[in-house]
PyMOL Python script that loads the backbone (N, CA, C, O; Angstrom):
from pymol import cmd

cmd.read_pdbstr("""\
ATOM      1  N   UNK A   1       0.816  -1.320   0.068  1.00  0.00           N
ATOM      2  CA  UNK A   1       0.010   0.019   0.087  1.00  0.00           C
ATOM      3  C   UNK A   1       0.809   1.151  -0.221  1.00  0.00           C
ATOM      4  O   UNK A   1       0.301   2.101  -0.817  1.00  0.00           O
ATOM      5  N   UNK A   2       2.280   1.159   0.196  1.00  0.00           N
ATOM      6  CA  UNK A   2       2.914   2.148   0.425  1.00  0.00           C
ATOM      7  C   UNK A   2       3.513   2.718  -0.820  1.00  0.00           C
ATOM      8  O   UNK A   2       4.340   3.630  -0.820  1.00  0.00           O
ATOM      9  N   UNK A   3       2.948   2.003  -2.089  1.00  0.00           N
ATOM     10  CA  UNK A   3       3.394   2.615  -3.394  1.00  0.00           C
ATOM     11  C   UNK A   3       2.836   3.683  -3.954  1.00  0.00           C
ATOM     12  O   UNK A   3       3.246   4.238  -4.973  1.00  0.00           O
ATOM     13  N   UNK A   4       1.532   4.114  -3.054  1.00  0.00           N
ATOM     14  CA  UNK A   4       0.928   5.244  -3.686  1.00  0.00           C
ATOM     15  C   UNK A   4       0.700   6.546  -2.646  1.00  0.00           C
ATOM     16  O   UNK A   4      -0.113   7.466  -2.733  1.00  0.00           O
ATOM     17  N   UNK A   5       1.878   6.231  -1.477  1.00  0.00           N
ATOM     18  CA  UNK A   5       2.055   7.203  -0.402  1.00  0.00           C
ATOM     19  C   UNK A   5       3.037   8.365  -1.123  1.00  0.00           C
ATOM     20  O   UNK A   5       3.814   8.253  -2.072  1.00  0.00           O
ATOM     21  N   UNK A   6       2.772   9.247  -0.490  1.00  0.00           N
ATOM     22  CA  UNK A   6       3.568  10.822  -0.765  1.00  0.00           C
ATOM     23  C   UNK A   6       3.006  11.506  -2.224  1.00  0.00           C
ATOM     24  O   UNK A   6       3.747  12.181  -2.937  1.00  0.00           O
ATOM     25  N   UNK A   7       1.836  11.274  -2.494  1.00  0.00           N
ATOM     26  CA  UNK A   7       1.416  11.772  -3.800  1.00  0.00           C
ATOM     27  C   UNK A   7       0.916  12.852  -3.478  1.00  0.00           C
ATOM     28  O   UNK A   7       0.321  12.830  -2.400  1.00  0.00           O
ATOM     29  N   UNK A   8       0.941  14.062  -4.166  1.00  0.00           N
ATOM     30  CA  UNK A   8       0.170  15.176  -3.801  1.00  0.00           C
ATOM     31  C   UNK A   8      -1.068  15.449  -4.402  1.00  0.00           C
ATOM     32  O   UNK A   8      -1.301  14.605  -5.267  1.00  0.00           O
ATOM     33  N   UNK A   9      -2.049  16.375  -4.281  1.00  0.00           N
ATOM     34  CA  UNK A   9      -3.197  16.741  -4.954  1.00  0.00           C
ATOM     35  C   UNK A   9      -2.827  16.954  -6.396  1.00  0.00           C
ATOM     36  O   UNK A   9      -3.247  16.284  -7.339  1.00  0.00           O
ATOM     37  N   UNK A  10      -1.845  18.144  -6.464  1.00  0.00           N
ATOM     38  CA  UNK A  10      -1.546  18.552  -7.958  1.00  0.00           C
ATOM     39  C   UNK A  10      -1.239  17.535  -8.864  1.00  0.00           C
ATOM     40  O   UNK A  10      -1.372  17.555 -10.087  1.00  0.00           O
ATOM     41  N   UNK A  11      -0.679  16.361  -7.917  1.00  0.00           N
ATOM     42  CA  UNK A  11      -0.048  15.157  -9.265  1.00  0.00           C
ATOM     43  C   UNK A  11      -1.429  14.519  -9.365  1.00  0.00           C
ATOM     44  O   UNK A  11      -1.740  14.293 -10.534  1.00  0.00           O
ATOM     45  N   UNK A  12      -2.329  14.171  -8.477  1.00  0.00           N
ATOM     46  CA  UNK A  12      -3.479  13.334  -8.800  1.00  0.00           C
ATOM     47  C   UNK A  12      -4.296  14.123  -9.781  1.00  0.00           C
ATOM     48  O   UNK A  12      -4.838  13.513 -10.703  1.00  0.00           O
ATOM     49  N   UNK A  13      -4.432  15.401  -9.670  1.00  0.00           N
ATOM     50  CA  UNK A  13      -5.165  16.212 -10.901  1.00  0.00           C
ATOM     51  C   UNK A  13      -4.702  16.087 -12.061  1.00  0.00           C
ATOM     52  O   UNK A  13      -5.406  15.874 -13.048  1.00  0.00           O
ATOM     53  N   UNK A  14      -3.250  16.225 -12.073  1.00  0.00           N
ATOM     54  CA  UNK A  14      -2.542  16.038 -13.467  1.00  0.00           C
ATOM     55  C   UNK A  14      -2.613  14.980 -13.906  1.00  0.00           C
ATOM     56  O   UNK A  14      -2.520  14.963 -15.133  1.00  0.00           O
ATOM     57  N   UNK A  15      -2.776  13.791 -13.313  1.00  0.00           N
ATOM     58  CA  UNK A  15      -2.867  12.275 -13.759  1.00  0.00           C
ATOM     59  C   UNK A  15      -4.346  11.869 -14.131  1.00  0.00           C
ATOM     60  O   UNK A  15      -4.562  10.966 -14.940  1.00  0.00           O
ATOM     61  N   UNK A  16      -5.212  12.473 -13.595  1.00  0.00           N
ATOM     62  CA  UNK A  16      -6.361  12.062 -13.960  1.00  0.00           C
ATOM     63  C   UNK A  16      -6.774  12.782 -15.273  1.00  0.00           C
ATOM     64  O   UNK A  16      -7.628  12.257 -15.988  1.00  0.00           O
ATOM     65  N   UNK A  17      -6.158  14.052 -15.643  1.00  0.00           N
ATOM     66  CA  UNK A  17      -6.698  14.975 -16.822  1.00  0.00           C
ATOM     67  C   UNK A  17      -5.912  14.409 -17.986  1.00  0.00           C
ATOM     68  O   UNK A  17      -5.992  14.989 -19.069  1.00  0.00           O
ATOM     69  N   UNK A  18      -5.138  13.293 -17.857  1.00  0.00           N
ATOM     70  CA  UNK A  18      -4.534  12.696 -18.893  1.00  0.00           C
ATOM     71  C   UNK A  18      -5.104  11.642 -19.583  1.00  0.00           C
ATOM     72  O   UNK A  18      -4.772  11.147 -20.660  1.00  0.00           O
ATOM     73  N   UNK A  19      -6.555  11.187 -18.366  1.00  0.00           N
ATOM     74  CA  UNK A  19      -7.257  10.298 -19.126  1.00  0.00           C
ATOM     75  C   UNK A  19      -8.576  10.870 -19.285  1.00  0.00           C
ATOM     76  O   UNK A  19      -9.540  10.105 -19.306  1.00  0.00           O
ATOM     77  N   UNK A  20      -8.693  11.757 -19.367  1.00  0.00           N
ATOM     78  CA  UNK A  20      -9.932  12.654 -19.916  1.00  0.00           C
ATOM     79  C   UNK A  20     -10.800  13.396 -18.875  1.00  0.00           C
ATOM     80  O   UNK A  20     -11.722  14.094 -19.296  1.00  0.00           O
ATOM     81  N   UNK A  21     -10.553  13.287 -17.406  1.00  0.00           N
ATOM     82  CA  UNK A  21     -11.237  14.419 -16.789  1.00  0.00           C
ATOM     83  C   UNK A  21     -10.584  15.747 -16.887  1.00  0.00           C
ATOM     84  O   UNK A  21      -9.421  16.002 -17.199  1.00  0.00           O
ATOM     85  N   UNK A  22     -11.559  16.547 -16.560  1.00  0.00           N
ATOM     86  CA  UNK A  22     -11.495  18.049 -16.515  1.00  0.00           C
ATOM     87  C   UNK A  22     -11.632  18.783 -15.575  1.00  0.00           C
ATOM     88  O   UNK A  22     -12.545  18.296 -14.908  1.00  0.00           O
ATOM     89  N   UNK A  23     -11.172  19.922 -14.977  1.00  0.00           N
ATOM     90  CA  UNK A  23     -11.225  20.619 -13.716  1.00  0.00           C
ATOM     91  C   UNK A  23     -12.605  21.493 -14.114  1.00  0.00           C
ATOM     92  O   UNK A  23     -12.630  22.362 -14.986  1.00  0.00           O
ATOM     93  N   UNK A  24     -13.950  21.005 -13.143  1.00  0.00           N
ATOM     94  CA  UNK A  24     -15.096  21.443 -13.445  1.00  0.00           C
ATOM     95  C   UNK A  24     -15.048  22.983 -12.412  1.00  0.00           C
ATOM     96  O   UNK A  24     -15.655  23.961 -12.847  1.00  0.00           O
ATOM     97  N   UNK A  25     -14.692  23.034 -11.773  1.00  0.00           N
ATOM     98  CA  UNK A  25     -14.310  23.942 -10.553  1.00  0.00           C
ATOM     99  C   UNK A  25     -13.730  24.215  -9.634  1.00  0.00           C
ATOM    100  O   UNK A  25     -12.805  23.403  -9.655  1.00  0.00           O
ATOM    101  N   UNK A  26     -13.566  25.004  -8.529  1.00  0.00           N
ATOM    102  CA  UNK A  26     -12.457  24.897  -7.303  1.00  0.00           C
ATOM    103  C   UNK A  26     -13.051  25.533  -6.190  1.00  0.00           C
ATOM    104  O   UNK A  26     -13.562  26.650  -6.276  1.00  0.00           O
ATOM    105  N   UNK A  27     -13.011  24.929  -5.241  1.00  0.00           N
ATOM    106  CA  UNK A  27     -13.680  25.822  -4.097  1.00  0.00           C
ATOM    107  C   UNK A  27     -12.897  25.730  -2.788  1.00  0.00           C
ATOM    108  O   UNK A  27     -13.085  24.784  -2.023  1.00  0.00           O
ATOM    109  N   UNK A  28     -11.877  26.865  -2.477  1.00  0.00           N
ATOM    110  CA  UNK A  28     -10.787  26.449  -1.796  1.00  0.00           C
ATOM    111  C   UNK A  28      -9.863  25.550  -1.910  1.00  0.00           C
ATOM    112  O   UNK A  28      -9.177  25.658  -2.927  1.00  0.00           O
ATOM    113  N   UNK A  29      -9.587  24.601  -1.128  1.00  0.00           N
ATOM    114  CA  UNK A  29      -8.369  23.962  -1.646  1.00  0.00           C
ATOM    115  C   UNK A  29      -8.874  22.455  -2.202  1.00  0.00           C
ATOM    116  O   UNK A  29      -8.287  21.399  -1.965  1.00  0.00           O
ATOM    117  N   UNK A  30      -9.982  22.591  -2.920  1.00  0.00           N
ATOM    118  CA  UNK A  30     -10.360  21.312  -3.261  1.00  0.00           C
ATOM    119  C   UNK A  30     -10.961  21.287  -4.736  1.00  0.00           C
ATOM    120  O   UNK A  30     -11.850  22.130  -4.858  1.00  0.00           O
ATOM    121  N   UNK A  31     -10.744  20.634  -5.749  1.00  0.00           N
ATOM    122  CA  UNK A  31     -11.064  20.490  -7.227  1.00  0.00           C
ATOM    123  C   UNK A  31     -11.749  19.240  -7.169  1.00  0.00           C
ATOM    124  O   UNK A  31     -11.681  18.166  -6.571  1.00  0.00           O
ATOM    125  N   UNK A  32     -12.672  20.016  -8.331  1.00  0.00           N
ATOM    126  CA  UNK A  32     -13.829  19.063  -8.689  1.00  0.00           C
ATOM    127  C   UNK A  32     -13.408  18.620 -10.000  1.00  0.00           C
ATOM    128  O   UNK A  32     -13.039  19.471 -10.810  1.00  0.00           O
ATOM    129  N   UNK A  33     -13.418  17.175 -10.366  1.00  0.00           N
ATOM    130  CA  UNK A  33     -13.132  17.155 -11.796  1.00  0.00           C
ATOM    131  C   UNK A  33     -14.224  15.930 -12.235  1.00  0.00           C
ATOM    132  O   UNK A  33     -14.759  15.147 -11.449  1.00  0.00           O
ATOM    133  N   UNK A  34     -14.385  15.974 -13.539  1.00  0.00           N
ATOM    134  CA  UNK A  34     -15.530  15.261 -14.272  1.00  0.00           C
ATOM    135  C   UNK A  34     -15.046  14.894 -15.817  1.00  0.00           C
ATOM    136  O   UNK A  34     -14.358  15.603 -16.551  1.00  0.00           O
ATOM    137  N   UNK A  35     -15.584  13.628 -16.092  1.00  0.00           N
ATOM    138  CA  UNK A  35     -14.637  12.999 -17.097  1.00  0.00           C
ATOM    139  C   UNK A  35     -15.697  13.859 -18.262  1.00  0.00           C
ATOM    140  O   UNK A  35     -16.904  14.041 -18.104  1.00  0.00           O
ATOM    141  N   UNK A  36     -14.943  14.266 -19.331  1.00  0.00           N
ATOM    142  CA  UNK A  36     -15.666  14.898 -20.265  1.00  0.00           C
ATOM    143  C   UNK A  36     -16.016  14.212 -21.383  1.00  0.00           C
ATOM    144  O   UNK A  36     -16.617  14.868 -22.234  1.00  0.00           O
ATOM    145  N   UNK A  37     -15.740  12.748 -21.670  1.00  0.00           N
ATOM    146  CA  UNK A  37     -16.649  11.901 -22.550  1.00  0.00           C
ATOM    147  C   UNK A  37     -17.384  10.992 -21.972  1.00  0.00           C
ATOM    148  O   UNK A  37     -18.358  10.654 -22.645  1.00  0.00           O
ATOM    149  N   UNK A  38     -17.253  10.445 -20.899  1.00  0.00           N
ATOM    150  CA  UNK A  38     -17.844   9.083 -20.272  1.00  0.00           C
ATOM    151  C   UNK A  38     -18.616   9.320 -18.967  1.00  0.00           C
ATOM    152  O   UNK A  38     -17.997   9.294 -17.903  1.00  0.00           O
ATOM    153  N   UNK A  39     -20.030   9.567 -18.995  1.00  0.00           N
ATOM    154  CA  UNK A  39     -20.806   9.887 -18.163  1.00  0.00           C
ATOM    155  C   UNK A  39     -20.878   8.811 -17.182  1.00  0.00           C
ATOM    156  O   UNK A  39     -21.137   9.240 -16.057  1.00  0.00           O
ATOM    157  N   UNK A  40     -20.762   7.830 -17.237  1.00  0.00           N
ATOM    158  CA  UNK A  40     -20.538   6.780 -16.555  1.00  0.00           C
ATOM    159  C   UNK A  40     -19.350   6.563 -15.427  1.00  0.00           C
ATOM    160  O   UNK A  40     -19.404   5.848 -14.427  1.00  0.00           O
ATOM    161  N   UNK A  41     -18.358   7.319 -15.845  1.00  0.00           N
ATOM    162  CA  UNK A  41     -17.496   7.882 -14.652  1.00  0.00           C
ATOM    163  C   UNK A  41     -17.616   8.631 -13.751  1.00  0.00           C
ATOM    164  O   UNK A  41     -17.813   9.767 -14.184  1.00  0.00           O
ATOM    165  N   UNK A  42     -17.593   8.568 -12.319  1.00  0.00           N
ATOM    166  CA  UNK A  42     -18.171   9.117 -11.643  1.00  0.00           C
ATOM    167  C   UNK A  42     -16.971  10.561 -11.265  1.00  0.00           C
ATOM    168  O   UNK A  42     -15.742  10.489 -11.309  1.00  0.00           O
ATOM    169  N   UNK A  43     -17.857  11.862 -10.887  1.00  0.00           N
ATOM    170  CA  UNK A  43     -16.744  13.139 -10.585  1.00  0.00           C
ATOM    171  C   UNK A  43     -15.955  12.590  -9.266  1.00  0.00           C
ATOM    172  O   UNK A  43     -16.182  11.650  -8.505  1.00  0.00           O
ATOM    173  N   UNK A  44     -14.853  13.655  -9.329  1.00  0.00           N
ATOM    174  CA  UNK A  44     -14.028  13.272  -8.098  1.00  0.00           C
ATOM    175  C   UNK A  44     -13.768  14.544  -7.738  1.00  0.00           C
ATOM    176  O   UNK A  44     -13.619  15.452  -8.555  1.00  0.00           O
ATOM    177  N   UNK A  45     -13.684  14.709  -6.190  1.00  0.00           N
ATOM    178  CA  UNK A  45     -13.320  16.078  -5.655  1.00  0.00           C
ATOM    179  C   UNK A  45     -11.934  15.702  -5.060  1.00  0.00           C
ATOM    180  O   UNK A  45     -11.845  14.904  -4.127  1.00  0.00           O
ATOM    181  N   UNK A  46     -10.947  16.250  -5.580  1.00  0.00           N
ATOM    182  CA  UNK A  46      -9.329  16.110  -4.871  1.00  0.00           C
ATOM    183  C   UNK A  46      -9.032  17.181  -4.273  1.00  0.00           C
ATOM    184  O   UNK A  46      -9.149  18.240  -4.890  1.00  0.00           O
ATOM    185  N   UNK A  47      -8.622  17.177  -3.058  1.00  0.00           N
ATOM    186  CA  UNK A  47      -8.093  17.978  -1.860  1.00  0.00           C
ATOM    187  C   UNK A  47      -6.898  18.624  -2.790  1.00  0.00           C
ATOM    188  O   UNK A  47      -6.571  18.103  -3.856  1.00  0.00           O
ATOM    189  N   UNK A  48      -6.400  19.590  -2.368  1.00  0.00           N
ATOM    190  CA  UNK A  48      -5.112  20.219  -2.681  1.00  0.00           C
ATOM    191  C   UNK A  48      -3.938  19.973  -1.608  1.00  0.00           C
ATOM    192  O   UNK A  48      -3.069  20.826  -1.431  1.00  0.00           O
ATOM    193  N   UNK A  49      -3.958  18.988  -1.037  1.00  0.00           N
ATOM    194  CA  UNK A  49      -2.737  18.647  -0.043  1.00  0.00           C
ATOM    195  C   UNK A  49      -1.450  18.425  -0.456  1.00  0.00           C
ATOM    196  O   UNK A  49      -1.319  18.055  -1.623  1.00  0.00           O
ATOM    197  N   UNK A  50      -0.534  18.552   0.170  1.00  0.00           N
ATOM    198  CA  UNK A  50       1.013  18.160   0.062  1.00  0.00           C
ATOM    199  C   UNK A  50       0.937  16.659  -0.134  1.00  0.00           C
ATOM    200  O   UNK A  50       1.762  16.031  -0.798  1.00  0.00           O
ATOM    201  N   UNK A  51      -0.101  16.126   0.484  1.00  0.00           N
ATOM    202  CA  UNK A  51       0.078  14.465   0.655  1.00  0.00           C
ATOM    203  C   UNK A  51      -1.350  13.980   0.582  1.00  0.00           C
ATOM    204  O   UNK A  51      -2.091  14.438   1.452  1.00  0.00           O
ATOM    205  N   UNK A  52      -1.881  13.135  -0.293  1.00  0.00           N
ATOM    206  CA  UNK A  52      -3.209  12.138  -0.070  1.00  0.00           C
ATOM    207  C   UNK A  52      -3.049  11.209   0.574  1.00  0.00           C
ATOM    208  O   UNK A  52      -2.175  10.417   0.219  1.00  0.00           O
ATOM    209  N   UNK A  53      -3.630  11.010   1.467  1.00  0.00           N
ATOM    210  CA  UNK A  53      -3.930   9.458   2.187  1.00  0.00           C
ATOM    211  C   UNK A  53      -3.885   8.439   1.250  1.00  0.00           C
ATOM    212  O   UNK A  53      -4.312   8.636   0.112  1.00  0.00           O
ATOM    213  N   UNK A  54      -3.436   7.409   1.577  1.00  0.00           N
ATOM    214  CA  UNK A  54      -3.476   5.969   0.831  1.00  0.00           C
ATOM    215  C   UNK A  54      -4.703   5.552   0.348  1.00  0.00           C
ATOM    216  O   UNK A  54      -4.966   5.163  -0.790  1.00  0.00           O
ATOM    217  N   UNK A  55      -5.539   5.680   1.444  1.00  0.00           N
ATOM    218  CA  UNK A  55      -6.937   5.126   1.302  1.00  0.00           C
ATOM    219  C   UNK A  55      -7.731   6.261   0.613  1.00  0.00           C
ATOM    220  O   UNK A  55      -8.503   5.924  -0.285  1.00  0.00           O
ATOM    221  N   UNK A  56      -7.652   7.254   0.858  1.00  0.00           N
ATOM    222  CA  UNK A  56      -8.216   8.292  -0.446  1.00  0.00           C
ATOM    223  C   UNK A  56      -7.979   7.889  -1.904  1.00  0.00           C
ATOM    224  O   UNK A  56      -8.816   7.682  -2.782  1.00  0.00           O
ATOM    225  N   UNK A  57      -6.603   7.826  -1.959  1.00  0.00           N
ATOM    226  CA  UNK A  57      -6.127   7.612  -3.198  1.00  0.00           C
ATOM    227  C   UNK A  57      -6.473   6.507  -3.940  1.00  0.00           C
ATOM    228  O   UNK A  57      -6.174   6.421  -5.131  1.00  0.00           O
ATOM    229  N   UNK A  58      -7.364   5.243  -3.061  1.00  0.00           N
ATOM    230  CA  UNK A  58      -7.371   4.076  -3.974  1.00  0.00           C
ATOM    231  C   UNK A  58      -9.136   4.520  -4.189  1.00  0.00           C
ATOM    232  O   UNK A  58      -9.717   4.125  -5.199  1.00  0.00           O
ATOM    233  N   UNK A  59      -9.800   5.282  -3.239  1.00  0.00           N
ATOM    234  CA  UNK A  59     -11.071   5.461  -3.677  1.00  0.00           C
ATOM    235  C   UNK A  59     -11.354   6.611  -4.867  1.00  0.00           C
ATOM    236  O   UNK A  59     -12.459   6.806  -5.372  1.00  0.00           O
ATOM    237  N   UNK A  60     -10.364   7.191  -5.139  1.00  0.00           N
ATOM    238  CA  UNK A  60     -10.302   7.773  -6.218  1.00  0.00           C
ATOM    239  C   UNK A  60      -9.884   7.078  -7.569  1.00  0.00           C
ATOM    240  O   UNK A  60     -10.388   7.348  -8.659  1.00  0.00           O
ATOM    241  N   UNK A  61      -8.848   6.103  -7.337  1.00  0.00           N
ATOM    242  CA  UNK A  61      -8.859   5.408  -8.329  1.00  0.00           C
ATOM    243  C   UNK A  61      -9.805   4.529  -8.707  1.00  0.00           C
ATOM    244  O   UNK A  61      -9.814   4.238  -9.903  1.00  0.00           O
ATOM    245  N   UNK A  62     -10.846   3.878  -7.788  1.00  0.00           N
ATOM    246  CA  UNK A  62     -12.169   2.956  -8.114  1.00  0.00           C
ATOM    247  C   UNK A  62     -13.119   3.904  -8.640  1.00  0.00           C
ATOM    248  O   UNK A  62     -13.918   3.577  -9.518  1.00  0.00           O
ATOM    249  N   UNK A  63     -13.054   5.490  -7.966  1.00  0.00           N
ATOM    250  CA  UNK A  63     -14.252   5.935  -8.712  1.00  0.00           C
ATOM    251  C   UNK A  63     -13.904   6.268 -10.143  1.00  0.00           C
ATOM    252  O   UNK A  63     -14.842   6.210 -10.938  1.00  0.00           O
ATOM    253  N   UNK A  64     -12.832   6.572 -10.561  1.00  0.00           N
ATOM    254  CA  UNK A  64     -12.376   6.569 -11.894  1.00  0.00           C
ATOM    255  C   UNK A  64     -12.542   5.680 -12.860  1.00  0.00           C
ATOM    256  O   UNK A  64     -12.672   5.993 -14.044  1.00  0.00           O
ATOM    257  N   UNK A  65     -12.552   4.045 -12.244  1.00  0.00           N
ATOM    258  CA  UNK A  65     -12.851   3.075 -12.962  1.00  0.00           C
ATOM    259  C   UNK A  65     -11.481   2.502 -13.476  1.00  0.00           C
ATOM    260  O   UNK A  65     -11.489   1.743 -14.445  1.00  0.00           O
ATOM    261  N   UNK A  66     -10.372   2.825 -12.889  1.00  0.00           N
ATOM    262  CA  UNK A  66      -9.070   2.107 -13.457  1.00  0.00           C
ATOM    263  C   UNK A  66      -8.452   1.723 -12.429  1.00  0.00           C
ATOM    264  O   UNK A  66      -8.804   1.982 -11.277  1.00  0.00           O
ATOM    265  N   UNK A  67      -7.425   1.039 -12.769  1.00  0.00           N
ATOM    266  CA  UNK A  67      -6.468   0.277 -12.039  1.00  0.00           C
ATOM    267  C   UNK A  67      -5.054   0.997 -11.026  1.00  0.00           C
ATOM    268  O   UNK A  67      -4.335   1.910 -11.433  1.00  0.00           O
ATOM    269  N   UNK A  68      -4.935   0.381  -9.803  1.00  0.00           N
ATOM    270  CA  UNK A  68      -3.554   1.383  -9.253  1.00  0.00           C
ATOM    271  C   UNK A  68      -2.562   1.014 -10.619  1.00  0.00           C
ATOM    272  O   UNK A  68      -2.022   2.007 -11.106  1.00  0.00           O
ATOM    273  N   UNK A  69      -2.319  -0.060 -11.164  1.00  0.00           N
ATOM    274  CA  UNK A  69      -0.919  -0.195 -11.910  1.00  0.00           C
ATOM    275  C   UNK A  69      -1.186   1.037 -13.002  1.00  0.00           C
ATOM    276  O   UNK A  69      -0.235   1.753 -13.317  1.00  0.00           O
ATOM    277  N   UNK A  70      -2.632   1.281 -13.621  1.00  0.00           N
ATOM    278  CA  UNK A  70      -2.749   2.258 -14.594  1.00  0.00           C
ATOM    279  C   UNK A  70      -2.514   3.466 -13.770  1.00  0.00           C
ATOM    280  O   UNK A  70      -1.650   4.245 -14.172  1.00  0.00           O
ATOM    281  N   UNK A  71      -3.042   3.692 -12.867  1.00  0.00           N
ATOM    282  CA  UNK A  71      -2.792   5.108 -12.056  1.00  0.00           C
ATOM    283  C   UNK A  71      -1.510   5.408 -11.801  1.00  0.00           C
ATOM    284  O   UNK A  71      -1.263   6.574 -11.496  1.00  0.00           O
ATOM    285  N   UNK A  72      -0.549   4.548 -11.861  1.00  0.00           N
ATOM    286  CA  UNK A  72       0.934   4.821 -11.400  1.00  0.00           C
ATOM    287  C   UNK A  72       1.336   5.017 -12.853  1.00  0.00           C
ATOM    288  O   UNK A  72       2.135   5.925 -13.087  1.00  0.00           O
ATOM    289  N   UNK A  73       0.899   4.306 -13.819  1.00  0.00           N
ATOM    290  CA  UNK A  73       1.451   4.844 -15.177  1.00  0.00           C
ATOM    291  C   UNK A  73       1.396   6.437 -15.693  1.00  0.00           C
ATOM    292  O   UNK A  73       2.156   6.975 -16.499  1.00  0.00           O
ATOM    293  N   UNK A  74       0.395   6.955 -15.065  1.00  0.00           N
ATOM    294  CA  UNK A  74      -0.124   8.231 -15.470  1.00  0.00           C
ATOM    295  C   UNK A  74       0.636   8.895 -14.632  1.00  0.00           C
ATOM    296  O   UNK A  74       0.634  10.043 -15.076  1.00  0.00           O
ATOM    297  N   UNK A  75       1.350   8.861 -13.592  1.00  0.00           N
ATOM    298  CA  UNK A  75       2.068   9.717 -12.588  1.00  0.00           C
ATOM    299  C   UNK A  75       3.346  10.370 -13.236  1.00  0.00           C
ATOM    300  O   UNK A  75       4.068  11.109 -12.567  1.00  0.00           O
TER     301      UNK A  75
END
""", "prot")
cmd.dss("prot")
cmd.show_as("cartoon", "prot")
cmd.util.cbc("prot")
cmd.orient("prot")
């Protein structure tokens, strides 16, 4: 589980934009992403913290419908 530790919120946003997510809005330190082509993929709200918790990272990955290996390739 430590392979996804130490990733910042900005890195997560950048990775999800590579697979078709776009920034819809930002309120404070939270960025809302929505997939531009596939309405079946869930919207994701990412906090722009220095480090995202591992459990939260797995939730983002699950909501995006990708595997953790696919996510690691996007970083």
